[in-house]
N, C-alpha and C positions, 0 to 999 in steps of 0.2 A: 334244635327243635323249635319250629315257629308255632305261634298260636297265642291264645289268651289263657293265662294261668289264674286259677281260682283256689282259694283256701277256705276252710270251713268258717262260717260266720257264727254259728251257735252249735251247741251240743244238744243231742236229744235229751229231753228233760226227764230223768228217772222219776222225779216227784209226780209228774203227770200220770205215769203208769201206776205208781203206788196208790194214788188217790182212787183210781178205778179198781184196783185190786181190793182195797178196803171196802169200797161200795159194793163190789160183787159178793163179798162175804155175807152181806145182809139182804141180797136180792134172790128171787127165784123166778122161774118161768119166763114170762114175757118181759119182766123187769130186767132180767139178765140179758135177754136178747137185745133190748134197747141199749143197754150199757155196751154190749159188744159193737153194735152199730156205731155208737158214738166214738169208741176207741178206734175203730177202723177208719174213721174220718178225721181223727185228731192229728194236727200237723206236727206235733212233737213226739209222737209215739211210733217207733219203728221196730220195737221188739215186743213180743207178746207172751213169752214163755211163762212168766209169773201169773198172768191172767188165766192161762190154760190150766194151771195147777189148782185154781180155786174150785172147791167141791161143787158149788152151784153152777159153774161153767162146765165142768166135766159131766154133770148130770144131763146136759143138753144133748150129749152124744147118743144117749139111749132114750131120748124123749119120744113119746108117742106122736108129738107134733112134728110134721115134716119140715115146716119152716124153721123151727127151733134147731132141729138136727142140721139143717142146711147152713144156718149161721155159725154153728160150731165148726162145720167143715170149712167154711170160708175163713174162719179165724185160724184154723190149722194151715190153710193155704197161704195166708199172709205170713204166718210165723215160720213155716218150715220150707222156705225156698220156692214157694209157688210163684208162677209167672202169669203174665197176661194170656199167654197161649194156653196154659192150664185152665184158666178161668173160661176162656172162649170155647174150649173143648169139653166143658162141663155138661152134665146132663141137666138141661134147663128145667126139667120137671122136678129135680131134687134140690137144686141150689138156687137161692134167691138172686135177684139182680142187685148190682152195686149202684150206689149213688155216684154222681160225678166226682165228689171229693174222694170217695173210697176207691173208685177206679183209678183216679190220678195217683193215689198212694201206691196202688198195685203196680202201676207203670214205673214209679220210682224204685220200688223194690225189685222189679224186673231189671232195671238198669243196674242196680247194685249187684245183682247176681251175674249179669253180663260182665261187669267190671271185675268181679272176683275170679271169674273163670277165663278171662281174656289171655291171649298169647302175648307175652312180652308187655303186658299192660296196655295194649292198643286195641280199641274197639272201633271199627269203621262205622261211619254214620249209617251206612246201608243196613248193617246188622241191627243197630238200634232202631231204625225205622221199622224193620220187619218185626222185631221182638215186641216193640211197644205199640204196634199198629198205628204208626204215624204216617205222614205223607211228605213232609218237607224237612230240609236240613235245619231250618231255623227252629223247628219243633224239637229236634234233638238237642240243640243248644239250650233251649228253654228248660227242657227236662234235666239236663246236666246241671244247670244253675240252681234249679229247685232242689236237686239232690244235694248240692253243695250247701245250700241254705239249711237243709235238714240235717247236715253234718253226718251223712251216711257215706260220703266218698269225697275225695279230692281229685281234681283232674285238670288237664290243660286242653282246651279246645283248639283244634287245628283245622280251621275252615279250608285252608289251601289244599290240604290233603284229605279233607273230609274224615277226620279221625279224632276220637276222644282218647287222649293219653292219660291213663289212670295212674295216680300217685299213691292213693291209699283207699281202702274200702273197709267199711264197718262190717262186722259179721252179722249173720242172721241166727235166729234161734236154732238149736240143735235138737232134732227129734230124739225122744228118749231111747228109741231102739238103736241110735247111732252113738250113744255115749260110751259104750264099751270100746268101740273102734277108735274113738277119739282119745280115750284114756291110754289105749295101747300105743297109739302113734306118739303121744306126748312122752310116754315112758321110754320108747325107743329113742326119741330125740334126746332125752335127758341122759340115757345111758351112753349114747354116742358122744354127747358133749363132755361128759365126765371122762370118757376114755381119751378124747383128744386133749383135754386139759392135763390129764396125768402124763400123757406122752411128752408134752412140752414143759411140764412142771415137775412137781414132786409126787412120785408114785404113791407115797404114803399118806397123801392128803385124804381126809374124810370127805364123805358126800357133802356135808354142810359147808366145808371149806371150799370145795370145788364150785358149789352153787354160788357162794358169796363172791368168788373170783369172777365167775361168769357175769354176775350182776354188775360188778365194777367195770368189767370190760364193755358191757353194753352201755353203761352210763358214759364212759369215755367216748364211745362211738357217737352217742347223741350230742355230746359237747362238741366233738369235731365237726359233725354235720351242721350244728348251729353256727359254728364259726365260718364254715364255708358258705353257708347261706348268707351270713352277714356281708362277706366280701362280694358275693354275687350282687346283693342289693346295692352295695356301695358303687360297683362298676356301673350298674344300670342307672343309678341316680346321677353319676358323673357324666355318663353319655347323654342322658336327657338334658342335663344342665348345659352341656357344651352345644347341643343342637338348638336349644331354645334361647340361648343368649347371644346377642349381637356384639355387646361390649365385653372387652376382656375383664375377667374377674378371677379372684384367687381360686385355685383348684381346691376341691374338698379334700380333706385329709382322710386316709383310710382309717378304719377303727383299729385299735391295737389288737393283736392276736389274743385269744382267750387263754389265760393262764390257768394254773391248777386252782380249782375251787371257784372259778368264775367263768361266766359265759358272756360274751359281748354281743350286743344287738345293735343294728344300724341305727344311728341317731340317738343312742341311749348310753348311759354310763354303765360300766361293768357291774353286774350283780355280784354281791358277796354272799 
């Protein structure tokens, strides 16, 4: 797979949202509206469920003021999987207009939704252009990089094939009416996992023992993936060194394989 790989630079700051949640508990009316407007433009906030649970925010949903109700609807749009298309198809008489920073955030949230629902983790540039209302390929790449900086996805840009290869996507808020379905899905997954574990292990194991075993297996997989990433980085660095050096020089030594209880990272000592 060719392209440019990116990894998350920062994580969305939960403290930023918490600050607004605390402020919202002491605001009413237009003060709450202004707070919502600020949250929707904030560069570090991409989840909004806790804010929607604040009583003063909930009150806006039934406000006599059309603008206040509109901003509550916009907040729900940002939280519960809304996209640029949803916003563009809005009733312009009932929903307010977004500022440029707010609209940009909605574009990034739309990209996150595209990444989460993509086939095989691939999103063509053309799909992104249509969904985000862009015009050029470089705008797709700029949006992807911004989304990476916001830590809402990881991806590899492949300009040659005009494709965004998605590696990881952060989740969006879950609407309250969908919580039962999510719980049922998780329960089915847990039941299936326990059945598989018992079939290959001890049928008399308790649920807690099975869950502990699954957690240990997951951790081992993470260690293995980290080790493979280290070796890939080593090969990339070795190839770069060989291409960039005209004089013979000692070849870099590969990092030792990660043993039990340690993970080796490229260029660093094993952690204990």
